[in-house]
ZADO-1210 file (C-alpha; in nm, 4 decimals, padded with zeros to 6 digits):
<atoms>
<atom x="00.0000" y="00.0000" z="00.0000" code="MET" pos="1"/>
<atom x="00.2742" y="00.2387" z="00.1019" code="ASN" pos="2"/>
<atom x="00.4821" y="00.1267" z="-00.1921" code="LYS" pos="3"/>
<atom x="00.1985" y="00.1930" z="-00.4373" code="LYS" pos="4"/>
<atom x="00.1326" y="00.5309" z="-00.2788" code="THR" pos="5"/>
<atom x="00.4978" y="00.6224" z="-00.3072" code="THR" pos="6"/>
<atom x="00.5118" y="00.5149" z="-00.6717" code="GLU" pos="7"/>
<atom x="00.1946" y="00.7106" z="-00.7512" code="ASN" pos="8"/>
<atom x="00.3387" y="01.0170" z="-00.5841" code="GLN" pos="9"/>
<atom x="00.6538" y="00.9847" z="-00.7923" code="ILE" pos="10"/>
<atom x="00.4495" y="00.9391" z="-01.1110" code="ILE" pos="11"/>
<atom x="00.2372" y="01.2433" z="-01.0253" code="GLU" pos="12"/>
<atom x="00.5325" y="01.4614" z="-00.9256" code="GLU" pos="13"/>
<atom x="00.7426" y="01.3954" z="-01.2375" code="GLU" pos="14"/>
<atom x="00.5150" y="01.5905" z="-01.4771" code="PRO" pos="15"/>
<atom x="00.5197" y="01.8821" z="-01.2333" code="GLU" pos="16"/>
<atom x="00.8997" y="01.8748" z="-01.2295" code="ALA" pos="17"/>
<atom x="00.9051" y="01.8653" z="-01.6104" code="GLU" pos="18"/>
<atom x="00.6648" y="02.1605" z="-01.6302" code="VAL" pos="19"/>
<atom x="00.8767" y="02.3532" z="-01.3799" code="ALA" pos="20"/>
<atom x="01.1899" y="02.2798" z="-01.5850" code="ALA" pos="21"/>
<atom x="01.0144" y="02.3914" z="-01.9048" code="GLU" pos="22"/>
<atom x="00.9022" y="02.7132" z="-01.7369" code="ILE" pos="23"/>
<atom x="01.2590" y="02.7760" z="-01.6176" code="ALA" pos="24"/>
<atom x="01.3912" y="02.7202" z="-01.9714" code="VAL" pos="25"/>
<atom x="01.1247" y="02.9514" z="-02.1142" code="ASP" pos="26"/>
<atom x="01.2155" y="03.2188" z="-01.8597" code="GLU" pos="27"/>
<atom x="01.5843" y="03.1864" z="-01.9506" code="ASP" pos="28"/>
<atom x="01.5048" y="03.2150" z="-02.3214" code="GLU" pos="29"/>
<atom x="01.2788" y="03.5127" z="-02.2553" code="LYS" pos="30"/>
<atom x="01.5479" y="03.6820" z="-02.0476" code="GLU" pos="31"/>
<atom x="01.8053" y="03.6296" z="-02.3234" code="THR" pos="32"/>
<atom x="01.5708" y="03.7552" z="-02.5928" code="LYS" pos="33"/>
<atom x="01.4618" y="04.0586" z="-02.3934" code="ASN" pos="34"/>
<atom x="01.8016" y="04.1470" z="-02.2518" code="SER" pos="35"/>
<atom x="01.8131" y="04.4784" z="-02.4398" code="GLY" pos="36"/>
<atom x="02.1885" y="04.4523" z="-02.4770" code="ASP" pos="37"/>
<atom x="02.2832" y="04.5617" z="-02.8271" code="LYS" pos="38"/>
<atom x="02.5365" y="04.3140" z="-02.9641" code="VAL" pos="39"/>
<atom x="02.7796" y="04.4696" z="-03.2093" code="LEU" pos="40"/>
<atom x="03.0276" y="04.2986" z="-03.4364" code="SER" pos="41"/>
<atom x="03.3937" y="04.3978" z="-03.4172" code="LYS" pos="42"/>
<atom x="03.3568" y="04.6050" z="-03.7354" code="LYS" pos="43"/>
<atom x="03.0476" y="04.7853" z="-03.6010" code="GLU" pos="44"/>
<atom x="03.2187" y="04.8468" z="-03.2661" code="ARG" pos="45"/>
<atom x="03.5276" y="04.9940" z="-03.4355" code="ASN" pos="46"/>
<atom x="03.3051" y="05.2088" z="-03.6556" code="LYS" pos="47"/>
<atom x="03.1185" y="05.3375" z="-03.3491" code="LYS" pos="48"/>
<atom x="03.4443" y="05.4196" z="-03.1680" code="ILE" pos="49"/>
<atom x="03.5835" y="05.5974" z="-03.4766" code="ALA" pos="50"/>
<atom x="03.2618" y="05.8007" z="-03.5133" code="LEU" pos="51"/>
<atom x="03.2761" y="05.8909" z="-03.1444" code="ASN" pos="52"/>
<atom x="03.6315" y="06.0243" z="-03.1728" code="TRP" pos="53"/>
<atom x="03.5532" y="06.2030" z="-03.5005" code="ALA" pos="54"/>
<atom x="03.2620" y="06.3847" z="-03.3317" code="MET" pos="55"/>
<atom x="03.4906" y="06.4849" z="-03.0441" code="MET" pos="56"/>
<atom x="03.7517" y="06.6254" z="-03.2822" code="ILE" pos="57"/>
<atom x="03.4873" y="06.8207" z="-03.4767" code="VAL" pos="58"/>
<atom x="03.3510" y="06.9574" z="-03.1478" code="GLY" pos="59"/>
<atom x="03.6985" y="07.0668" z="-03.0340" code="ILE" pos="60"/>
<atom x="03.7678" y="07.2410" z="-03.3661" code="ILE" pos="61"/>
<atom x="03.4330" y="07.4245" z="-03.3443" code="MET" pos="62"/>
<atom x="03.5067" y="07.5450" z="-02.9896" code="MET" pos="63"/>
<atom x="03.8601" y="07.6503" z="-03.0868" code="SER" pos="64"/>
<atom x="03.7274" y="07.8455" z="-03.3878" code="ALA" pos="65"/>
<atom x="03.4729" y="08.0182" z="-03.1630" code="SER" pos="66"/>
<atom x="03.7434" y="08.1300" z="-02.9200" code="VAL" pos="67"/>
<atom x="04.0076" y="08.2324" z="-03.1735" code="TYR" pos="68"/>
<atom x="03.7982" y="08.3926" z="-03.4504" code="PHE" pos="69"/>
<atom x="03.5097" y="08.5451" z="-03.2543" code="PHE" pos="70"/>
<atom x="03.5597" y="08.5592" z="-02.8752" code="GLN" pos="71"/>
<atom x="03.9179" y="08.6833" z="-02.8484" code="THR" pos="72"/>
<atom x="03.9088" y="08.9630" z="-03.1136" code="PRO" pos="73"/>
<atom x="03.5851" y="09.1032" z="-02.9669" code="ASN" pos="74"/>
<atom x="03.6786" y="09.0537" z="-02.5997" code="ASN" pos="75"/>
<atom x="03.3828" y="08.8198" z="-02.5474" code="PHE" pos="76"/>
<atom x="03.4143" y="08.5982" z="-02.2406" code="THR" pos="77"/>
<atom x="03.1606" y="08.3149" z="-02.2525" code="LEU" pos="78"/>
<atom x="03.3135" y="08.1487" z="-01.9504" code="GLY" pos="79"/>
<atom x="03.5425" y="07.8505" z="-01.9273" code="GLY" pos="80"/>
<atom x="03.9200" y="07.8469" z="-01.9436" code="ILE" pos="81"/>
<atom x="03.9048" y="08.0467" z="-02.2675" code="ALA" pos="82"/>
<atom x="03.7269" y="08.3291" z="-02.0816" code="GLY" pos="83"/>
<atom x="03.9867" y="08.3253" z="-01.8019" code="ILE" pos="84"/>
<atom x="04.2688" y="08.3304" z="-02.0585" code="ALA" pos="85"/>
<atom x="04.1129" y="08.6235" z="-02.2481" code="ILE" pos="86"/>
<atom x="04.0858" y="08.8261" z="-01.9250" code="VAL" pos="87"/>
<atom x="04.4379" y="08.7359" z="-01.8055" code="LEU" pos="88"/>
<atom x="04.5894" y="08.8081" z="-02.1467" code="ASN" pos="89"/>
<atom x="04.4303" y="09.1545" z="-02.1442" code="LYS" pos="90"/>
<atom x="04.5588" y="09.2272" z="-01.7922" code="ILE" pos="91"/>
<atom x="04.9119" y="09.1134" z="-01.8858" code="ILE" pos="92"/>
<atom x="04.8958" y="09.3144" z="-02.2106" code="LEU" pos="93"/>
<atom x="04.8090" y="09.6331" z="-02.0187" code="ASN" pos="94"/>
<atom x="05.0903" y="09.5685" z="-01.7711" code="ALA" pos="95"/>
<atom x="05.3630" y="09.4476" z="-02.0106" code="SER" pos="96"/>
<atom x="05.3140" y="09.3995" z="-02.3887" code="PRO" pos="97"/>
<atom x="05.6475" y="09.2120" z="-02.4083" code="GLU" pos="98"/>
<atom x="05.5326" y="08.9491" z="-02.1586" code="VAL" pos="99"/>
<atom x="05.1911" y="08.9311" z="-02.3285" code="ALA" pos="100"/>
<atom x="05.3639" y="08.8430" z="-02.6557" code="ALA" pos="101"/>
<atom x="05.5073" y="08.5354" z="-02.4841" code="ILE" pos="102"/>
<atom x="05.2127" y="08.4489" z="-02.2609" code="LEU" pos="103"/>
<atom x="04.9543" y="08.4428" z="-02.5380" code="THR" pos="104"/>
<atom x="04.6012" y="08.3221" z="-02.4793" code="GLN" pos="105"/>
<atom x="04.6857" y="07.9732" z="-02.6061" code="GLY" pos="106"/>
<atom x="04.9858" y="07.9462" z="-02.3714" code="VAL" pos="107"/>
<atom x="04.7815" y="08.0668" z="-02.0720" code="ILE" pos="108"/>
<atom x="04.5077" y="07.8143" z="-02.1538" code="MET" pos="109"/>
<atom x="04.7641" y="07.5348" z="-02.1823" code="ALA" pos="110"/>
<atom x="04.9218" y="07.6199" z="-01.8452" code="ILE" pos="111"/>
<atom x="04.5866" y="07.6408" z="-01.6641" code="ILE" pos="112"/>
<atom x="04.4525" y="07.3257" z="-01.8300" code="ASN" pos="113"/>
<atom x="04.7620" y="07.1188" z="-01.7444" code="VAL" pos="114"/>
<atom x="04.7466" y="07.2350" z="-01.3810" code="LEU" pos="115"/>
<atom x="04.3746" y="07.1553" z="-01.3590" code="LEU" pos="116"/>
<atom x="04.4235" y="06.8151" z="-01.5231" code="LEU" pos="117"/>
<atom x="04.6889" y="06.7266" z="-01.2643" code="ILE" pos="118"/>
<atom x="04.4553" y="06.8475" z="-00.9885" code="LEU" pos="119"/>
<atom x="04.1685" y="06.6516" z="-01.1440" code="GLY" pos="120"/>
<atom x="04.3700" y="06.3308" z="-01.1642" code="LEU" pos="121"/>
<atom x="04.4676" y="06.3664" z="-00.7970" code="ILE" pos="122"/>
<atom x="04.1215" y="06.4556" z="-00.6615" code="ILE" pos="123"/>
<atom x="03.8779" y="06.3012" z="-00.9098" code="LEU" pos="124"/>
<atom x="04.0762" y="05.9982" z="-01.0244" code="GLY" pos="125"/>
<atom x="03.8789" y="05.7970" z="-01.2820" code="LYS" pos="126"/>
<atom x="03.6301" y="06.0811" z="-01.3399" code="GLN" pos="127"/>
<atom x="03.9094" y="06.2646" z="-01.5227" code="CYS" pos="128"/>
<atom x="03.9011" y="06.0351" z="-01.8253" code="THR" pos="129"/>
<atom x="04.1401" y="05.9852" z="-02.1175" code="ILE" pos="130"/>
<atom x="03.8854" y="06.1532" z="-02.3463" code="LYS" pos="131"/>
<atom x="03.8758" y="06.4640" z="-02.1262" code="THR" pos="132"/>
<atom x="04.2564" y="06.4810" z="-02.1136" code="ILE" pos="133"/>
<atom x="04.2731" y="06.4469" z="-02.4935" code="PHE" pos="134"/>
<atom x="04.0033" y="06.7104" z="-02.5549" code="CYS" pos="135"/>
<atom x="04.1593" y="06.9532" z="-02.3081" code="SER" pos="136"/>
<atom x="04.5081" y="06.9338" z="-02.4593" code="LEU" pos="137"/>
<atom x="04.3878" y="06.9241" z="-02.8213" code="PHE" pos="138"/>
<atom x="04.1613" y="07.2251" z="-02.7568" code="TYR" pos="139"/>
<atom x="04.4451" y="07.4420" z="-02.6248" code="THR" pos="140"/>
<atom x="04.6827" y="07.3040" z="-02.8880" code="GLY" pos="141"/>
<atom x="04.4623" y="07.4149" z="-03.1782" code="ILE" pos="142"/>
<atom x="04.4230" y="07.7656" z="-03.0351" code="ILE" pos="143"/>
<atom x="04.8005" y="07.7909" z="-02.9850" code="TRP" pos="144"/>
<atom x="04.8534" y="07.6727" z="-03.3455" code="LEU" pos="145"/>
<atom x="04.6080" y="07.9357" z="-03.4761" code="PHE" pos="146"/>
<atom x="04.7982" y="08.2022" z="-03.2817" code="GLU" pos="147"/>
<atom x="05.1364" y="08.0770" z="-03.4023" code="TYR" pos="148"/>
<atom x="05.0279" y="08.0828" z="-03.7693" code="ILE" pos="149"/>
<atom x="04.8337" y="08.4076" z="-03.7094" code="ASP" pos="150"/>
<atom x="04.5382" y="08.2789" z="-03.9102" code="VAL" pos="151"/>
<atom x="04.3231" y="08.5851" z="-03.8359" code="ILE" pos="152"/>
<atom x="04.5595" y="08.8095" z="-04.0358" code="SER" pos="153"/>
<atom x="04.4934" y="08.5988" z="-04.3471" code="TYR" pos="154"/>
<atom x="04.1126" y="08.5896" z="-04.3231" code="VAL" pos="155"/>
<atom x="04.0196" y="08.9239" z="-04.1639" code="ALA" pos="156"/>
<atom x="03.9724" y="09.2317" z="-04.3850" code="PRO" pos="157"/>
<atom x="04.2804" y="09.4508" z="-04.4166" code="GLU" pos="158"/>
<atom x="04.3339" y="09.6770" z="-04.1180" code="GLY" pos="159"/>
<atom x="04.0824" y="09.4879" z="-03.9005" code="MET" pos="160"/>
<atom x="04.1356" y="09.2449" z="-03.6130" code="LYS" pos="161"/>
<atom x="03.7871" y="09.0962" z="-03.6449" code="THR" pos="162"/>
<atom x="03.6194" y="08.9103" z="-03.9318" code="LEU" pos="163"/>
<atom x="03.3397" y="09.1697" z="-03.9557" code="THR" pos="164"/>
<atom x="03.2454" y="09.5037" z="-03.8026" code="ASN" pos="165"/>
<atom x="02.9217" y="09.3533" z="-03.6638" code="GLN" pos="166"/>
<atom x="02.9785" y="09.2516" z="-03.2980" code="PRO" pos="167"/>
<atom x="02.6283" y="09.1048" z="-03.2563" code="LEU" pos="168"/>
<atom x="02.6757" y="08.8829" z="-03.5620" code="LEU" pos="169"/>
<atom x="03.0122" y="08.7674" z="-03.4305" code="GLU" pos="170"/>
<atom x="02.8587" y="08.6971" z="-03.0883" code="LEU" pos="171"/>
<atom x="02.5946" y="08.4766" z="-03.2531" code="ILE" pos="172"/>
<atom x="02.8604" y="08.2696" z="-03.4318" code="TYR" pos="173"/>
<atom x="03.0728" y="08.2546" z="-03.1156" code="ALA" pos="174"/>
<atom x="02.7733" y="08.1106" z="-02.9259" code="ILE" pos="175"/>
<atom x="02.6749" y="07.8671" z="-03.2022" code="LEU" pos="176"/>
<atom x="03.0236" y="07.7230" z="-03.2516" code="LEU" pos="177"/>
<atom x="03.0992" y="07.7078" z="-02.8787" code="PHE" pos="178"/>
<atom x="02.7606" y="07.5641" z="-02.7786" code="GLY" pos="179"/>
<atom x="02.7273" y="07.3011" z="-03.0514" code="VAL" pos="180"/>
<atom x="03.0952" y="07.2020" z="-03.0236" code="GLY" pos="181"/>
<atom x="03.0669" y="07.1607" z="-02.6475" code="GLY" pos="182"/>
<atom x="02.7482" y="06.9552" z="-02.6881" code="ALA" pos="183"/>
<atom x="02.9200" y="06.7191" z="-02.9346" code="LEU" pos="184"/>
<atom x="03.2074" y="06.6635" z="-02.6927" code="ILE" pos="185"/>
<atom x="02.9736" y="06.6148" z="-02.3975" code="PHE" pos="186"/>
<atom x="02.7593" y="06.3678" z="-02.5941" code="ASN" pos="187"/>
<atom x="03.0734" y="06.1569" z="-02.6539" code="CYS" pos="188"/>
<atom x="03.1223" y="06.1226" z="-02.2787" code="GLY" pos="189"/>
<atom x="03.4022" y="06.3786" z="-02.2513" code="ALA" pos="190"/>
<atom x="03.4522" y="06.7468" z="-02.1788" code="SER" pos="191"/>
<atom x="03.6978" y="07.0185" z="-02.2739" code="SER" pos="192"/>
<atom x="03.8451" y="07.0095" z="-01.9240" code="GLY" pos="193"/>
<atom x="03.9209" y="07.3427" z="-01.7589" code="GLY" pos="194"/>
<atom x="03.6285" y="07.4737" z="-01.5547" code="THR" pos="195"/>
<atom x="03.4494" y="07.1390" z="-01.5971" code="ASP" pos="196"/>
<atom x="03.7135" y="06.9891" z="-01.3673" code="ILE" pos="197"/>
<atom x="03.6634" y="07.2729" z="-01.1153" code="ILE" pos="198"/>
<atom x="03.2875" y="07.2068" z="-01.1280" code="ALA" pos="199"/>
<atom x="03.3368" y="06.8335" z="-01.0634" code="LEU" pos="200"/>
<atom x="03.5630" y="06.9143" z="-00.7663" code="ILE" pos="201"/>
<atom x="03.3013" y="07.1561" z="-00.6272" code="LEU" pos="202"/>
<atom x="03.0355" y="06.8876" z="-00.6726" code="LYS" pos="203"/>
<atom x="03.2477" y="06.6422" z="-00.4744" code="LYS" pos="204"/>
<atom x="03.2941" y="06.8713" z="-00.1741" code="TYR" pos="205"/>
<atom x="02.9749" y="07.0821" z="-00.1815" code="THR" pos="206"/>
<atom x="02.6035" y="07.0340" z="-00.2461" code="ARG" pos="207"/>
<atom x="02.6253" y="07.2036" z="-00.5862" code="LEU" pos="208"/>
<atom x="02.5510" y="06.9958" z="-00.8961" code="ASN" pos="209"/>
<atom x="02.7804" y="07.0204" z="-01.2000" code="VAL" pos="210"/>
<atom x="02.5463" y="07.2453" z="-01.4006" code="GLY" pos="211"/>
<atom x="02.5039" y="07.5003" z="-01.1197" code="MET" pos="212"/>
<atom x="02.8765" y="07.4983" z="-01.0384" code="ALA" pos="213"/>
<atom x="02.9659" y="07.5646" z="-01.4039" code="LEU" pos="214"/>
<atom x="02.7125" y="07.8478" z="-01.4253" code="MET" pos="215"/>
<atom x="02.8551" y="08.0148" z="-01.1124" code="LEU" pos="216"/>
<atom x="03.2151" y="07.9861" z="-01.2378" code="ILE" pos="217"/>
<atom x="03.1284" y="08.1210" z="-01.5835" code="ASP" pos="218"/>
<atom x="02.9188" y="08.4026" z="-01.4322" code="PHE" pos="219"/>
<atom x="03.2120" y="08.5019" z="-01.2102" code="LEU" pos="220"/>
<atom x="03.4430" y="08.5153" z="-01.5143" code="ILE" pos="221"/>
<atom x="03.1957" y="08.7377" z="-01.7016" code="VAL" pos="222"/>
<atom x="03.1627" y="08.9685" z="-01.3988" code="CYS" pos="223"/>
<atom x="03.5413" y="09.0129" z="-01.3926" code="ILE" pos="224"/>
<atom x="03.5256" y="09.1161" z="-01.7606" code="SER" pos="225"/>
<atom x="03.3224" y="09.4252" z="-01.6572" code="PHE" pos="226"/>
<atom x="03.6400" y="09.5558" z="-01.4898" code="TYR" pos="227"/>
<atom x="03.8761" y="09.4363" z="-01.7631" code="THR" pos="228"/>
<atom x="03.6967" y="09.5409" z="-02.0839" code="PHE" pos="229"/>
<atom x="03.4467" y="09.8098" z="-02.1801" code="ASP" pos="230"/>
<atom x="03.0852" y="09.7770" z="-02.0669" code="VAL" pos="231"/>
<atom x="02.9490" y="09.6904" z="-02.4142" code="SER" pos="232"/>
<atom x="03.1874" y="09.3916" z="-02.4486" code="SER" pos="233"/>
<atom x="03.0961" y="09.2735" z="-02.0978" code="ALA" pos="234"/>
<atom x="02.7221" y="09.3031" z="-02.1690" code="LEU" pos="235"/>
<atom x="02.7672" y="09.1066" z="-02.4920" code="PHE" pos="236"/>
<atom x="02.9550" y="08.8448" z="-02.2889" code="SER" pos="237"/>
<atom x="02.6741" y="08.8219" z="-02.0320" code="LEU" pos="238"/>
<atom x="02.4151" y="08.7801" z="-02.3079" code="LEU" pos="239"/>
<atom x="02.6340" y="08.5188" z="-02.4758" code="GLY" pos="240"/>
<atom x="02.6823" y="08.3238" z="-02.1515" code="LEU" pos="241"/>
<atom x="02.3107" y="08.2711" z="-02.0875" code="PHE" pos="242"/>
<atom x="02.2340" y="08.2018" z="-02.4546" code="THR" pos="243"/>
<atom x="02.5188" y="07.9483" z="-02.4720" code="LYS" pos="244"/>
<atom x="02.3875" y="07.7667" z="-02.1657" code="SER" pos="245"/>
<atom x="02.0389" y="07.7236" z="-02.3139" code="PHE" pos="246"/>
<atom x="02.1797" y="07.6240" z="-02.6538" code="LEU" pos="247"/>
<atom x="02.4152" y="07.3692" z="-02.4964" code="LEU" pos="248"/>
<atom x="02.1331" y="07.2024" z="-02.3019" code="ASP" pos="249"/>
<atom x="01.9063" y="07.1993" z="-02.6074" code="SER" pos="250"/>
<atom x="02.1648" y="07.0457" z="-02.8413" code="VAL" pos="251"/>
<atom x="02.2703" y="06.7823" z="-02.5856" code="ILE" pos="252"/>
<atom x="01.9072" y="06.6844" z="-02.5291" code="GLU" pos="253"/>
<atom x="01.8324" y="06.6555" z="-02.9015" code="ASN" pos="254"/>
<atom x="02.1496" y="06.4612" z="-02.9843" code="ILE" pos="255"/>
<atom x="02.0866" y="06.2053" z="-02.7104" code="GLY" pos="256"/>
<atom x="01.7100" y="06.1818" z="-02.7593" code="LYS" pos="257"/>
<atom x="01.5721" y="05.8342" z="-02.8233" code="THR" pos="258"/>
<atom x="01.2266" y="05.6959" z="-02.8963" code="LYS" pos="259"/>
<atom x="01.0196" y="05.4760" z="-02.6668" code="TYR" pos="260"/>
<atom x="00.8003" y="05.2544" z="-02.8842" code="ILE" pos="261"/>
<atom x="00.4955" y="05.0569" z="-02.7697" code="THR" pos="262"/>
<atom x="00.3438" y="04.8159" z="-03.0231" code="ILE" pos="263"/>
<atom x="00.0110" y="04.6407" z="-02.9562" code="ILE" pos="264"/>
<atom x="-00.0395" y="04.3511" z="-03.1950" code="THR" pos="265"/>
<atom x="-00.1810" y="03.9953" z="-03.2143" code="PRO" pos="266"/>
<atom x="00.1232" y="03.8960" z="-03.4254" code="ASN" pos="267"/>
<atom x="00.4353" y="03.9950" z="-03.2308" code="PRO" pos="268"/>
<atom x="00.6732" y="03.7466" z="-03.3948" code="GLU" pos="269"/>
<atom x="00.7329" y="03.9306" z="-03.7217" code="ILE" pos="270"/>
<atom x="00.7900" y="04.2615" z="-03.5407" code="ILE" pos="271"/>
<atom x="01.0099" y="04.1190" z="-03.2659" code="SER" pos="272"/>
<atom x="01.2312" y="03.9388" z="-03.5182" code="ASP" pos="273"/>
<atom x="01.2792" y="04.2635" z="-03.7095" code="TYR" pos="274"/>
<atom x="01.3747" y="04.4472" z="-03.3878" code="ILE" pos="275"/>
<atom x="01.6320" y="04.1833" z="-03.2990" code="LEU" pos="276"/>
<atom x="01.7841" y="04.1131" z="-03.6400" code="LYS" pos="277"/>
<atom x="01.7569" y="04.4458" z="-03.8252" code="VAL" pos="278"/>
<atom x="01.7264" y="04.7206" z="-03.5646" code="ILE" pos="279"/>
<atom x="01.9639" y="04.5172" z="-03.3454" code="ASN" pos="280"/>
<atom x="01.7960" y="04.6022" z="-03.0144" code="HIS" pos="281"/>
<atom x="01.6249" y="04.3990" z="-02.7450" code="GLY" pos="282"/>
<atom x="01.2578" y="04.4220" z="-02.6560" code="TYR" pos="283"/>
<atom x="01.0061" y="04.3267" z="-02.3883" code="THR" pos="284"/>
<atom x="00.6783" y="04.1416" z="-02.4509" code="VAL" pos="285"/>
<atom x="00.3799" y="04.1117" z="-02.2208" code="TYR" pos="286"/>
<atom x="00.0169" y="04.0012" z="-02.2521" code="ASP" pos="287"/>
<atom x="-00.2709" y="04.2417" z="-02.3054" code="ALA" pos="288"/>
<atom x="-00.6445" y="04.2304" z="-02.3680" code="GLU" pos="289"/>
<atom x="-00.8543" y="04.4710" z="-02.5726" code="GLY" pos="290"/>
<atom x="-01.0928" y="04.6661" z="-02.3503" code="GLY" pos="291"/>
<atom x="-01.3713" y="04.6681" z="-02.6079" code="TYR" pos="292"/>
<atom x="-01.3193" y="04.3480" z="-02.8070" code="THR" pos="293"/>
<atom x="-01.1560" y="04.1455" z="-02.5235" code="HIS" pos="294"/>
<atom x="-00.9247" y="04.0062" z="-02.7894" code="GLN" pos="295"/>
<atom x="-00.5948" y="03.8661" z="-02.6587" code="LYS" pos="296"/>
<atom x="-00.2942" y="04.0620" z="-02.7833" code="LYS" pos="297"/>
<atom x="00.0740" y="04.1135" z="-02.7137" code="LYS" pos="298"/>
<atom x="00.2464" y="04.4394" z="-02.6245" code="VAL" pos="299"/>
<atom x="00.6015" y="04.4783" z="-02.7600" code="VAL" pos="300"/>
<atom x="00.8117" y="04.7536" z="-02.6016" code="VAL" pos="301"/>
<atom x="01.1514" y="04.8723" z="-02.7254" code="THR" pos="302"/>
<atom x="01.3753" y="05.1797" z="-02.7223" code="VAL" pos="303"/>
<atom x="01.5884" y="05.2972" z="-03.0150" code="CYS" pos="304"/>
<atom x="01.7342" y="05.6011" z="-03.1888" code="LYS" pos="305"/>
<atom x="01.5190" y="05.8295" z="-03.4014" code="ARG" pos="306"/>
<atom x="01.6520" y="05.6958" z="-03.7310" code="SER" pos="307"/>
<atom x="01.5911" y="05.3379" z="-03.6141" code="GLU" pos="308"/>
<atom x="01.2409" y="05.4318" z="-03.4936" code="ALA" pos="309"/>
<atom x="01.1545" y="05.5632" z="-03.8401" code="LEU" pos="310"/>
<atom x="01.2790" y="05.2416" z="-03.9998" code="LYS" pos="311"/>
<atom x="01.0770" y="05.0313" z="-03.7539" code="LEU" pos="312"/>
<atom x="00.7640" y="05.2407" z="-03.8046" code="LYS" pos="313"/>
<atom x="00.7800" y="05.1962" z="-04.1824" code="MET" pos="314"/>
<atom x="00.8290" y="04.8201" z="-04.1430" code="TYR" pos="315"/>
<atom x="00.5327" y="04.7830" z="-03.9061" code="ILE" pos="316"/>
<atom x="00.3142" y="04.9830" z="-04.1422" code="HIS" pos="317"/>
<atom x="00.3875" y="04.7391" z="-04.4262" code="SER" pos="318"/>
<atom x="00.4168" y="04.4096" z="-04.2335" code="ALA" pos="319"/>
<atom x="00.1387" y="04.4523" z="-03.9759" code="ASP" pos="320"/>
<atom x="-00.0980" y="04.7389" z="-04.0716" code="PRO" pos="321"/>
<atom x="-00.3408" y="04.6433" z="-03.7924" code="ALA" pos="322"/>
<atom x="-00.0788" y="04.7002" z="-03.5212" code="ALA" pos="323"/>
<atom x="-00.1371" y="04.9911" z="-03.2845" code="PHE" pos="324"/>
<atom x="00.1887" y="05.1859" z="-03.2381" code="VAL" pos="325"/>
<atom x="00.2701" y="05.4557" z="-02.9832" code="ILE" pos="326"/>
<atom x="00.5992" y="05.6475" z="-03.0211" code="ILE" pos="327"/>
<atom x="00.7131" y="05.8923" z="-02.7526" code="THR" pos="328"/>
<atom x="01.0360" y="06.0774" z="-02.6739" code="ASP" pos="329"/>
<atom x="01.2731" y="05.9334" z="-02.4137" code="ALA" pos="330"/>
<atom x="01.5128" y="06.2058" z="-02.3000" code="ASN" pos="331"/>
<atom x="01.7499" y="05.9741" z="-02.1174" code="GLU" pos="332"/>
<atom x="01.7977" y="05.5964" z="-02.1045" code="ILE" pos="333"/>
<atom x="02.0115" y="05.4067" z="-01.8558" code="LEU" pos="334"/>
<atom x="02.0653" y="05.0316" z="-01.8878" code="GLY" pos="335"/>
<atom x="02.2032" y="04.7592" z="-02.1118" code="LYS" pos="336"/>
<atom x="02.2769" y="04.8817" z="-02.4621" code="GLY" pos="337"/>
<atom x="02.2386" y="05.2467" z="-02.3634" code="PHE" pos="338"/>
<atom x="02.4676" y="05.4888" z="-02.1856" code="GLY" pos="339"/>
<atom x="02.4059" y="05.8132" z="-02.0044" code="GLY" pos="340"/>
<atom x="02.6045" y="06.1333" z="-01.9717" code="THR" pos="341"/>
<atom x="02.6980" y="06.2909" z="-01.6391" code="ILE" pos="342"/>
</atoms>
C-alpha cells in the first residue's frame, strides 16, 4: 500500500517537475531575448568608436574656432578656461606687452589646463578620463597653433582684427560654434576640461551639482570682464553666456534623444524578429487584452534612436498594418545597450 502510494506520488510529481523545468527554460530564453543589450560585431564596434572620436575632434575644432575667430578679437568671455585666458591676457597686455607676446592666450590656456588636469587626476581619479585629457590638450593646442600661424591676419579684412564690423553677428557665431561644439564633446562622454574639472571638484565637496557649479564659475568670469573690458563687451559676454547655456542644453538633449516605442499587436513574432535582427535592439513582450473586443494581444516595447524608430515604423506599417503603435520621446535611457552622460 505504502509502496503503491509512493510510486503514484513519484508518477504524479514527475510531470510537475518537467513543467517547472520547461518554465525555467522559457524564462531563460525570454530573459536572453529581452536582454536589451545591443550586440555589435567587431567592425560595427570599431566604426562606433571611430565616429565617437571624429565627433569629439569636430567639437573641439568648433570650440577653438569660436574662441580664436570670434571671442578673443571682440573681448567676449563666454566662460570657461578660454574666458579666463582672455581676461588674463588683457591684464598682462596692459601691464607688459612684451610678456603678453610670450604668454599668449593659447599658452595661458595650456598652463591652466595642465594644472587643472593634474589636480583633477589627484582629486577626481577615474572621473578625469582619457577623453577629457585628450580634448583639453587638443583644444588648447589648436588655439596655440592658430595664434602661431596668425590665421586671423589671413582671413580678416585689411586693417581689421575681427572678421566683420558687426559685434552682434560675431557673438551669434561665437555662441553657435561654442555651444554646438561643447554639446558634441559632452555627448561623446568627454569634456573640454578646464572649468568642468573645477565644477566636478566643487560637486564632490559641496552640495552644488555640476550644471550650477559651471554656471557660477562662468558668471564670475563674465563679472570680472566688466572691470577688464568696456561695458558693451561685458554686456555682450553676459548675453552670450546665458544664450550658450540654453543652446548647450538643447543640443545635448536633441542629440541624445531616443524613442520609446509601444506596439500592440496579435502577431508579435514578425515585429520582434525585425527588432532583434535588423534594428539590433532587445525588446520586452507582455500580454494584453482589448478593452472593447476582449481580444488577446501582445504588447512589444523597445527603445531605439530616431533613425531606427523611423525604420521600424515603416516596417510595421507594411508588415502589420493592424498594429497599434505609440511612439514617444525618451530624454534619457540608462541600462544595457544604452549609456548616459553625467
